[in-house]
C-alpha positions in Angstrom: -14.5 51.2 -28.4 -12.9 48.4 -26.6 -14.1 44.9 -27.4 -16.2 43.2 -24.8 -16.2 39.6 -23.7 -18.2 37.6 -21.3 -17.7 34.3 -19.4 -20.9 32.5 -18.7 -21.0 29.9 -15.8 -24.3 28.0 -15.5 -24.9 26.8 -12.0 -27.8 25.7 -9.9 -29.5 28.4 -7.9 -29.0 26.1 -4.9 -25.3 27.1 -4.7 -25.6 30.8 -5.4 -26.6 31.6 -1.8 -26.8 29.7 1.4 -30.4 30.6 2.5 -32.3 28.4 4.9 -35.5 30.3 4.1 -35.3 29.7 0.3 -38.2 27.8 -1.3 -35.7 25.1 -2.3 -32.7 23.5 -0.5 -29.6 25.7 -0.8 -26.1 24.9 0.5 -22.7 26.5 1.0 -20.4 25.0 -1.7 -16.8 26.0 -1.2 -15.8 24.7 -4.6 -18.3 27.0 -6.3 -17.0 30.0 -4.4 -13.4 29.0 -5.3 -14.3 28.7 -9.0 -16.0 32.2 -9.0 -13.0 33.7 -7.2 -10.5 32.1 -9.6 -12.5 33.2 -12.7 -12.7 36.8 -11.5 -9.0 36.9 -10.5 -7.4 34.9 -13.3 -9.5 36.1 -16.2 -9.1 39.8 -15.2 -12.9 40.2 -14.9 -14.0 43.8 -14.3 -17.7 43.2 -13.7 -20.0 40.4 -12.4 -23.5 40.1 -13.7 -25.7 37.4 -12.2 -29.3 36.2 -12.4 -30.0 36.3 -8.7 -32.9 36.5 -6.3 -33.2 39.1 -3.5 -30.5 37.8 -1.2 -26.8 38.6 -1.3 -25.1 35.9 -3.3 -21.7 34.4 -3.0 -20.7 35.9 -6.4 -21.9 39.3 -5.2 -19.8 39.0 -2.1 -16.7 38.0 -4.1 -17.2 40.8 -6.6 -17.4 43.3 -3.8 -14.3 41.9 -2.1 -12.2 41.6 -5.3 -13.5 44.4 -7.5 -15.1 46.9 -5.1 -18.5 48.6 -5.2 -20.2 49.2 -8.5 -18.8 46.0 -10.2 -21.8 43.7 -9.6 -25.4 43.7 -10.9 -28.3 41.4 -10.4 -29.3 41.3 -14.1 -32.8 39.9 -13.5 -35.6 42.1 -15.0 -38.1 43.6 -12.6 -41.6 42.2 -12.7 -42.6 45.2 -14.8 -39.7 44.7 -17.2 -40.7 41.0 -17.5 -44.2 42.0 -18.5 -42.8 44.4 -21.1 -40.4 41.7 -22.5 -43.0 39.0 -22.4 -40.7 36.7 -20.4 -42.8 36.0 -17.3 -42.0 32.4 -16.1 -39.7 31.2 -18.9 -39.2 28.1 -16.7 -42.1 25.9 -15.9 -42.2 23.2 -13.2 -44.1 20.0 -12.9 -45.0 18.1 -9.8 -43.6 14.9 -11.4 -40.8 13.8 -9.1 -38.5 15.6 -6.7 -36.9 17.9 -7.6 -39.7 19.1 -9.9 -39.2 18.3 -13.6 -38.4 21.6 -15.4 -38.8 22.7 -19.0 -37.9 26.0 -20.7 -39.6 28.3 -23.2 -36.6 28.8 -25.4 -38.0 31.9 -27.1 -38.8 33.6 -23.8 -35.5 32.7 -22.3 -33.6 34.1 -25.3 -35.3 37.5 -24.7 -34.4 37.3 -21.1 -30.7 36.5 -21.8 -30.5 39.4 -24.4 -31.9 41.7 -21.6 -29.1 40.4 -19.2 -26.4 41.1 -21.8 -27.7 44.5 -22.6 -27.7 45.4 -18.9 -24.1 44.2 -18.5 -23.0 46.2 -21.6 -24.7 49.3 -20.3 -22.7 48.9 -17.0 -19.5 49.5 -19.0 -18.2 46.0 -18.4 -15.2 45.1 -20.6 -14.6 41.5 -19.3 -17.7 40.3 -17.4 -18.5 37.1 -15.6 
């Protein structure tokens, strides 16, 4: 069995997709897209897994372009899977300030992240982003 490795890049959902209909302001960030492209190319990535919504993201477009079909997965659990995992709404917002003040349930988020990694491993990724 070949060893597996993952590169994790934490970014705001605002740069993942340029969507004027999103519930929050998104924007096209050419630097973000350049970074994703460089990571996939320079680090010999064979699979891109991403916590994404229901729109085609920049990372998904780049993965399709550089790696071809079958090398991208939105790793988010379905609503049913969230219920099973007990991870519904691991992030909570408050109306204090703009943007909203956010806080995390660490335990719920750890379960969610384990689910993401399991999905990527099952996709036969060797070097994933």
